C-alpha positions as CSV (number, residue, x, y, z in Angstrom):
1,M,-114.5,-14.0,68.5
2,P,-113.0,-10.7,68.0
3,V,-109.4,-9.5,67.4
4,T,-108.0,-7.9,70.3
5,A,-105.6,-4.9,69.7
6,Q,-102.2,-6.3,70.7
7,P,-99.6,-3.7,72.4
8,D,-97.1,-2.1,70.3
9,L,-94.1,-3.4,72.6
10,D,-91.7,-2.7,70.0
11,G,-92.7,1.0,70.0
12,W,-92.9,1.6,73.9
13,S,-89.3,-0.1,74.2
14,R,-87.6,2.4,71.7
15,R,-89.0,5.4,73.5
16,H,-88.7,4.0,77.0
17,T,-85.6,1.5,77.4
18,H,-82.4,3.2,78.1
19,H,-78.5,2.7,79.2
20,W,-77.5,3.9,82.4
21,A,-74.7,5.7,80.5
22,D,-77.2,7.8,78.7
23,W,-76.8,10.5,81.7
24,T,-74.1,11.6,83.4
25,S,-74.8,12.3,87.6
26,E,-73.5,16.0,87.0
27,A,-76.4,16.2,84.2
28,L,-78.9,14.8,86.5
29,T,-77.6,16.9,89.5
30,T,-78.7,20.1,87.3
31,A,-81.9,18.7,85.8
32,K,-83.0,17.9,89.6
33,R,-82.8,21.3,90.9
34,D,-84.3,21.7,94.4
35,R,-85.9,18.3,94.3
36,V,-85.6,16.2,96.8
37,V,-84.3,12.3,96.1
38,S,-84.4,9.5,99.2
39,L,-82.8,6.1,98.7
40,V,-84.5,3.8,100.3
41,V,-83.3,0.3,101.2
42,P,-85.3,-2.6,102.7
43,A,-83.4,-4.9,104.6
44,R,-83.9,-8.1,106.8
45,N,-80.8,-9.9,108.4
46,E,-78.2,-8.3,105.8
47,A,-75.6,-7.0,108.1
48,A,-72.9,-8.8,105.9
49,T,-74.0,-6.2,102.7
50,V,-76.0,-3.4,104.1
51,G,-73.4,-1.5,105.3
52,D,-71.6,-1.3,101.9
53,V,-74.3,-0.6,99.8
54,V,-75.0,2.7,102.1
55,A,-71.6,3.5,102.2
56,K,-70.9,3.7,98.7
57,V,-73.8,5.3,97.8
58,R,-73.2,8.3,100.4
59,G,-69.4,8.7,99.2
60,A,-70.4,8.6,95.5
61,L,-73.9,10.6,95.6
62,V,-74.5,12.2,98.7
63,E,-70.9,13.7,99.5
64,T,-69.7,13.9,95.9
65,V,-72.1,14.7,93.7
66,E,-75.1,15.7,95.8
67,L,-77.5,13.9,93.8
68,V,-79.1,11.9,96.5
69,D,-80.5,13.8,99.8
70,E,-81.0,11.0,102.5
71,I,-80.5,7.2,102.7
72,V,-83.0,5.5,104.7
73,V,-82.9,1.8,105.5
74,I,-85.9,0.3,106.9
75,D,-84.7,-2.7,109.0
76,S,-87.9,-5.2,108.7
77,D,-87.8,-7.3,111.8
78,S,-83.8,-8.3,111.4
79,T,-82.4,-10.5,114.2
80,D,-78.7,-10.0,113.0
81,E,-76.9,-6.4,113.3
82,T,-78.6,-5.0,109.9
83,Y,-79.7,-2.2,112.1
84,A,-76.5,-1.2,113.9
85,V,-74.4,-1.8,110.5
86,A,-76.5,0.1,108.4
87,A,-76.4,3.1,111.1
88,D,-72.5,2.9,111.2
89,A,-72.5,3.5,107.6
90,G,-74.2,6.7,107.5
91,A,-77.9,5.9,106.9
92,I,-80.9,7.0,108.5
93,V,-82.3,3.7,109.9
94,H,-85.9,2.8,111.2
95,R,-87.3,-0.4,112.1
96,S,-90.7,-1.3,110.0
97,A,-92.5,-2.1,113.1
98,E,-91.7,1.1,114.9
99,I,-92.9,3.7,112.1
100,R,-96.5,4.5,112.7
101,P,-96.9,2.0,115.4
102,D,-100.8,2.9,115.3
103,L,-101.1,1.6,112.0
104,G,-99.9,-2.0,113.2
105,S,-97.2,-4.0,111.4
106,R,-96.9,-6.7,108.9
107,P,-94.1,-8.8,108.1
108,G,-92.5,-8.3,104.3
109,K,-90.5,-6.3,102.0
110,G,-93.6,-4.5,100.8
111,E,-94.5,-3.4,104.3
112,A,-91.3,-1.9,104.7
113,M,-91.2,-0.3,101.6
114,W,-94.9,1.3,102.3
115,K,-93.8,2.4,105.8
116,S,-90.8,4.3,103.9
117,L,-93.3,6.6,102.6
118,F,-94.0,8.0,106.3
119,V,-90.2,8.9,107.2
120,T,-89.0,9.9,103.8
121,R,-89.0,13.5,102.4
122,G,-88.2,12.8,98.8
123,E,-90.2,13.6,96.1
124,L,-88.3,11.1,93.9
125,I,-87.8,7.7,95.7
126,V,-85.2,5.0,94.5
127,F,-85.2,1.3,96.0
128,M,-82.4,-0.4,96.3
129,D,-81.8,-4.1,97.7
130,A,-79.9,-4.4,100.6
131,D,-77.9,-7.9,99.5
132,L,-76.0,-6.7,96.4
133,V,-72.6,-8.3,96.2
134,D,-71.4,-6.8,92.5
135,W,-72.6,-3.8,91.5
136,D,-71.8,-0.2,91.3
137,T,-73.4,3.4,92.5
138,H,-74.1,4.0,88.5
139,F,-77.5,2.1,89.4
140,V,-78.9,5.4,91.2
141,P,-78.2,7.9,88.4
142,G,-79.5,5.5,85.7
143,L,-83.0,4.8,87.6
144,L,-83.2,8.5,88.2
145,G,-82.4,9.3,84.5
146,P,-85.6,9.1,82.8
147,L,-87.8,10.8,85.9
148,L,-85.3,13.6,85.7
149,S,-85.4,13.9,82.0
150,D,-88.9,13.0,81.0
151,D,-91.7,14.5,83.1
152,R,-94.5,11.7,81.5
153,V,-92.3,9.1,83.3
154,E,-93.2,8.4,86.6
155,L,-91.6,4.7,87.2
156,V,-88.5,2.9,86.4
157,K,-87.4,-0.3,86.5
158,G,-83.8,-1.6,86.3
159,F,-82.6,-4.5,84.6
160,Y,-79.4,-6.0,84.2
161,E,-77.2,-9.7,83.5
162,R,-77.8,-11.7,86.6
163,P,-75.6,-14.3,87.0
164,L,-76.0,-17.6,89.0
165,V,-73.2,-17.6,91.7
166,S,-72.8,-20.9,93.5
167,G,-69.7,-21.2,95.7
168,E,-66.8,-20.3,93.1
169,S,-68.8,-21.1,90.3
170,V,-70.6,-18.5,88.2
171,V,-73.0,-18.9,85.5
172,P,-74.1,-16.3,83.3
173,F,-77.7,-15.3,82.6
174,E,-79.1,-17.9,84.9
175,G,-80.1,-15.9,87.9
176,G,-83.5,-14.3,88.5
177,R,-85.5,-17.9,88.7
178,V,-88.7,-16.4,90.0
179,T,-88.8,-13.9,87.5
180,E,-88.2,-16.1,84.2
181,L,-90.5,-19.0,85.3
182,V,-93.3,-17.3,87.5
183,A,-93.3,-13.7,86.8
184,R,-92.5,-13.1,82.9
185,P,-94.9,-15.9,82.0
186,L,-97.7,-14.5,83.9
187,I,-97.0,-11.2,82.4
188,R,-96.9,-12.7,78.6
189,L,-100.6,-14.5,79.7
190,L,-102.6,-11.9,82.0
191,F,-100.5,-8.3,81.2
192,P,-99.2,-8.4,78.0
193,E,-98.7,-5.0,77.9
194,L,-96.1,-5.0,80.2
195,G,-94.3,-7.6,78.0
196,G,-91.8,-5.6,77.1
197,L,-90.1,-5.2,80.7
198,H,-86.7,-7.4,81.1
199,Q,-87.2,-8.0,84.8
200,P,-90.6,-7.0,86.5
201,L,-89.1,-8.2,89.7
202,A,-86.3,-6.1,90.0
203,G,-85.5,-4.5,93.3
204,E,-83.9,-1.5,92.0
205,W,-86.5,0.6,90.7
206,A,-87.5,4.2,91.0
207,V,-90.6,6.2,91.3
208,R,-92.4,9.7,92.1
209,R,-93.8,9.9,95.5
210,S,-97.3,11.1,93.9
211,L,-97.6,7.6,92.2
212,F,-96.3,5.1,94.7
213,E,-98.0,6.9,97.5
214,S,-101.7,6.5,95.6
215,L,-101.1,2.5,95.2
216,H,-102.0,-0.3,96.6
217,V,-99.0,-2.1,98.4
218,P,-99.1,-6.2,99.1
219,H,-97.1,-6.8,102.2
220,E,-94.4,-9.0,100.9
221,Y,-92.6,-10.1,97.4
222,A,-95.3,-8.8,95.4
223,V,-94.9,-5.3,95.6
224,E,-93.1,-4.6,92.6
225,L,-95.2,-6.5,90.1
226,A,-98.3,-5.1,91.8
227,A,-96.6,-1.6,91.1
228,L,-96.5,-2.4,87.7
229,V,-99.7,-3.6,87.0
230,D,-101.5,-0.9,88.8
231,T,-99.3,2.0,87.2
232,Q,-100.1,0.6,83.7
233,R,-103.8,0.6,84.5
234,S,-104.1,4.0,86.2
235,R,-101.5,6.0,84.7
236,G,-100.8,4.2,81.0
237,L,-97.8,2.3,79.6
238,D,-95.7,5.5,78.9
239,A,-96.0,6.2,82.7
240,I,-93.0,3.5,82.5
241,A,-89.4,3.2,81.8
242,Q,-86.6,0.6,82.2
243,V,-82.9,1.1,82.4
244,D,-80.2,-1.1,81.4
245,L,-77.9,-1.4,84.6
246,G,-75.1,-3.8,83.5
247,V,-74.5,-6.8,86.1
248,R,-76.1,-7.7,89.5
249,A,-75.2,-10.5,92.0
250,H,-76.7,-11.1,95.1
251,R,-76.9,-13.5,97.7
252,H,-79.4,-16.3,96.1
253,Q,-82.1,-17.8,98.0
254,S,-83.2,-21.7,98.8
255,L,-85.9,-23.3,96.6
256,R,-88.2,-23.2,99.4
257,D,-87.9,-19.5,100.2
258,L,-88.4,-18.8,96.1
259,S,-91.4,-21.3,96.1
260,G,-93.1,-18.7,98.9
261,M,-91.8,-15.5,96.8
262,A,-93.6,-17.5,93.9
263,T,-96.9,-17.9,95.5
264,Q,-97.1,-14.3,96.9
265,I,-96.4,-13.1,93.3
266,L,-99.0,-15.7,91.8
267,A,-101.8,-14.3,94.4
268,A,-101.0,-10.8,93.5
269,A,-101.3,-11.5,89.6
270,L,-104.5,-13.5,89.9
271,A,-106.0,-11.2,92.1
272,R,-105.2,-7.9,89.8
273,A,-106.4,-10.2,86.8
274,G,-110.0,-10.9,88.5
275,T,-109.4,-14.9,88.8
276,G,-108.0,-15.3,92.4
277,P,-109.0,-14.4,95.8
278,Q,-107.9,-11.1,97.2
279,V,-104.6,-10.5,98.8
280,E,-104.1,-8.7,101.8
281,E,-102.4,-5.3,101.0
282,R,-101.8,-1.9,102.6
283,P,-104.0,1.1,101.2
284,P,-102.6,3.9,99.3
285,A,-100.6,5.8,101.6
286,A,-101.8,9.3,100.8
287,S,-105.1,7.7,102.2
288,V,-103.9,7.1,106.0
289,E,-104.8,9.6,108.1
290,A,-102.2,11.4,110.1
291,P,-101.7,10.2,113.8
């Protein structure tokens, strides 16, 4: 049996793993020059937290250092006050189903992120989840750092300590159950080139528009894993970087919900490995004709 060369994960990690404090907001604002940065927050029934996410970023990175040019919330079929809360906090808000209605609408996070390409201006796009409860605005400049300092980098993943919060109990490092039980084992087995990534499913990541609009996008929770696999295959491992953002806490989902998420991630991974049926995905946005 021929010996397969193993990826140099240690070398990649040394070159492409960073800490958020490696850059200041002021230095990044200078490096940004005239490029437009969009923060996109996909949200579904997150009225309790989305306003804080929008308001904190707006105050620190739009009104103070002018690093972010627009904050866009994509409301994915919410049945609560997510839309109104986000708008009141200062975001531009769009209902996912109302963006390019000629293309139809699908449920899911990936759909909201794909639709964002039709209503944002940014050459650089930062994605953040709407359910954050323990975080700070350094997440955004941290994710932008590699993109603004290295033209070879096209996609940046955040990673962090994820405590498991249950009532008054906080257990360090026990969050991220789908990441540890599904995504990372899958990557080790099927996509070992990506084995150096600490949190492949992190909802906090940044990407060049030119890359994201070239990718096929699963409708739901597999969007992050699919983007990594497809980026590595099309642009190479050195197009990916990761940044330590510190600590991130959020509302934890039920095991029933996590089971559905895990199924979607498994399906997308197996399809890309050629061992499972194709999953329904949106085509590259760059290939979609104008209305």
